VEXTI-388153 format. One record per residue (C-alpha): residue number from 1; residue in three letters; x, y, z. Coordinates in pm, 1 decimal, decimal comma, always signed. Each point is the difference from the previous one (the first is absolute). Last residue first. Example, Ala and Ser with C-alpha at 12.3 -4.5 7.8 and 13.67 -1.06 7.14 Angstrom:
// VEXTI-388153
(node 2; SER; (+1367,0; -106,0; +714,0))
(node 1; ALA; (-137,0; -344,0; +66,0))
// end
This chain:
// VEXTI-388153
(node 125; SER; (-2529,4; +1077,8; +2399,1))
(node 124; GLN; (+295,4; +231,4; +101,0))
(node 123; ILE; (+322,8; -159,4; +182,3))
(node 122; SER; (+154,6; +223,5; +192,5))
(node 121; PRO; (+389,5; +16,1; +72,2))
(node 120; SER; (+119,1; -76,7; +358,9))
(node 119; ASN; (+81,2; +209,9; +245,5))
(node 118; HIS; (-47,8; -124,5; +407,4))
(node 117; GLY; (-173,4; -1,3; +288,1))
(node 116; GLY; (-323,9; -135,6; -177,7))
(node 115; LYS; (-137,6; -271,8; +227,8))
(node 114; THR; (+199,8; -234,6; -266,2))
(node 113; TYR; (+341,9; +54,7; +230,6))
(node 112; PHE; (-147,0; +10,7; +259,8))
(node 111; TRP; (-19,6; -404,7; -50,2))
(node 110; ALA; (+288,6; -94,1; -179,7))
(node 109; LEU; (+231,8; +175,7; +327,1))
(node 108; LEU; (-255,0; -185,9; +270,5))
(node 107; ILE; (+117,1; -334,3; -262,1))
(node 106; MET; (+394,6; +129,0; -35,1))
(node 105; PRO; (+2,3; -77,7; +402,0))
(node 104; LEU; (-47,7; -349,2; -31,4))
(node 103; ALA; (+409,9; +31,4; -168,7))
(node 102; ILE; (+137,6; -97,5; +377,7))
(node 101; LEU; (-183,8; -350,2; -75,0))
(node 100; ASP; (+301,3; -72,6; -183,0))
(node 99; SER; (+215,8; -124,9; +338,4))
(node 98; LEU; (-247,7; -251,0; -10,4))
(node 97; ASP; (+186,7; -191,4; -256,6))
(node 96; VAL; (-148,3; -318,1; -138,3))
(node 95; THR; (+176,0; -58,4; -367,5))
(node 94; ARG; (-213,8; -28,9; -292,9))
(node 93; GLY; (-97,9; -207,7; -268,2))
(node 92; ILE; (-267,2; -52,7; -215,4))
(node 91; GLY; (+108,2; -231,9; -386,2))
(node 90; PHE; (-399,0; +50,5; -58,4))
(node 89; TYR; (-39,7; -369,6; -115,6))
(node 88; PRO; (+245,8; -196,4; +317,0))
(node 87; LYS; (+7,6; +305,0; +193,3))
(node 86; MET; (-352,2; +55,8; +77,7))
(node 85; PHE; (-5,0; -302,2; +246,7))
(node 84; GLN; (+250,9; +135,6; +210,8))
(node 83; ILE; (-59,1; +278,9; +6,1))
(node 82; ILE; (-376,6; -120,4; +137,2))
(node 81; VAL; (+209,0; -209,6; +258,2))
(node 80; SER; (+205,4; +309,9; +98,5))
(node 79; SER; (-229,7; +236,5; +64,6))
(node 78; TYR; (+58,5; -70,5; +381,7))
(node 77; GLU; (+307,3; +127,3; -29,5))
(node 76; SER; (-25,0; +343,2; +38,7))
(node 75; LYS; (+79,9; +253,7; -322,2))
(node 74; TRP; (-356,3; -104,3; -173,6))
(node 73; PHE; (-223,0; +31,6; +298,8))
(node 72; VAL; (+160,9; +366,7; +20,5))
(node 71; PHE; (-76,9; +106,0; -331,0))
(node 70; LEU; (-268,3; -154,6; -13,1))
(node 69; VAL; (-193,9; +161,9; +346,1))
(node 68; ALA; (+162,0; +373,2; -129,5))
(node 67; THR; (-137,7; -68,0; -364,1))
(node 66; SER; (-381,5; -88,1; +151,4))
(node 65; ILE; (+2,3; +270,0; +187,1))
(node 64; PHE; (+68,5; +202,7; -259,1))
(node 63; VAL; (-214,9; -129,9; -199,9))
(node 62; THR; (-331,3; -42,4; +269,7))
(node 61; LEU; (+99,1; +341,9; +12,2))
(node 60; LYS; (-59,8; +64,5; -407,8))
(node 59; GLN; (-217,4; -212,7; -68,8))
(node 58; LYS; (-295,6; +277,3; -188,0))
(node 57; PRO; (+308,9; +75,0; -226,5))
(node 56; PHE; (+29,7; -319,5; -129,4))
(node 55; ILE; (+296,7; +26,1; -239,4))
(node 54; VAL; (+140,6; +294,2; +78,2))
(node 53; SER; (-12,9; -153,6; +340,2))
(node 52; TRP; (+190,9; -248,0; -140,3))
(node 51; PHE; (+280,5; +191,9; -150,8))
(node 50; ILE; (+35,5; +236,3; +276,9))
(node 49; PRO; (+17,7; -344,8; +269,5))
(node 48; PHE; (+319,1; -130,2; -169,7))
(node 47; ILE; (+143,2; +408,7; -132,4))
(node 46; PHE; (+177,0; +25,2; +369,0))
(node 45; LEU; (-0,4; -391,3; +72,2))
(node 44; GLY; (+173,6; -94,2; -271,8))
(node 43; SER; (+266,9; +308,6; +23,1))
(node 42; PHE; (+96,6; -94,8; +379,7))
(node 41; ASP; (+25,0; -351,8; -33,4))
(node 40; SER; (+200,7; +75,0; -343,7))
(node 39; LEU; (+268,5; +242,5; +190,0))
(node 38; LYS; (-19,6; -231,2; +278,3))
(node 37; GLY; (+151,8; -269,6; -248,0))
(node 36; THR; (+263,2; +180,5; -151,2))
(node 35; PHE; (+136,5; +90,3; +250,5))
(node 34; THR; (+21,1; -312,6; +168,0))
(node 33; ASN; (+248,8; -96,2; -261,0))
(node 32; HIS; (-50,7; -119,3; -378,7))
(node 31; PHE; (+252,3; +205,3; -153,5))
(node 30; VAL; (-43,7; -47,7; -401,0))
(node 29; ALA; (-280,1; -247,0; +5,8))
(node 28; LYS; (-244,7; +223,6; +291,3))
(node 27; LEU; (+88,3; +360,7; -216,7))
(node 26; PHE; (-91,0; -137,8; -271,8))
(node 25; PHE; (-333,8; -162,1; -38,2))
(node 24; ASP; (-191,0; +20,5; +267,0))
(node 23; ASN; (+269,6; +360,5; +150,4))
(node 22; ILE; (-126,1; +174,0; -326,5))
(node 21; ILE; (-356,2; -110,7; +3,4))
(node 20; LEU; (-82,5; +87,7; +345,5))
(node 19; LEU; (+195,0; +320,4; -49,3))
(node 18; VAL; (-202,0; +80,1; -335,1))
(node 17; LEU; (-329,2; -48,0; +246,1))
(node 16; PHE; (+61,1; +174,3; +223,6))
(node 15; PHE; (+154,0; +282,3; -199,8))
(node 14; ILE; (-386,4; -30,0; -181,2))
(node 13; PHE; (-188,0; -0,7; +303,9))
(node 12; LEU; (+169,3; +291,5; +171,0))
(node 11; PRO; (-30,1; +200,8; -383,7))
(node 10; SER; (-326,4; -41,2; +5,8))
(node 9; VAL; (-190,5; -159,1; -247,0))
(node 8; LEU; (-137,4; -390,2; +162,3))
(node 7; HIS; (-79,9; +289,6; +238,4))
(node 6; LYS; (-209,7; +244,8; -220,4))
(node 5; LEU; (-162,3; -376,8; -134,7))
(node 4; ARG; (-301,8; +104,0; +336,4))
(node 3; GLU; (-172,1; +308,2; -167,3))
(node 2; TYR; (+19,7; -150,5; -356,4))
(node 1; MET; (-362,9; -212,4; +185,7))
// end
C-alpha cells in the first residue's frame, strides 16, 4: 500500500500541486490571463489522475482515460447544461475554450511518471 503513496510525495507531483495552488489562489487573481488559465489545466491534468489512481489503484487505466474524456467534455459546449444547473449550488463556472485541450498530453506524462521513471522518496511501512 505505501508503495503507491510515493507518487503523492514525489517531487514532480508536489511541484505541480504547489503550482496549481499558487496559480489558482494568487496568480489568476493578479494576472487573469491566458497563461494562468493554461497553467491550471497543465498542472491539474498532471496531479488529478495520479491522485485518483492512488485512491483507486486497481482502476488506474480507467482513471487516466476518464480524466481525458471528462476534461474534453468539461471544456466543450456539451457540458454547459450541467454547469448551468450546478452554478447556483456550487458557484461552478468555466469558459469554453477548446485551446485548453493542448494540456491533454500532461495525462500521458503523468501515466509514464507513475510507471516508475522518476526518483521519489520511498515511504517505508
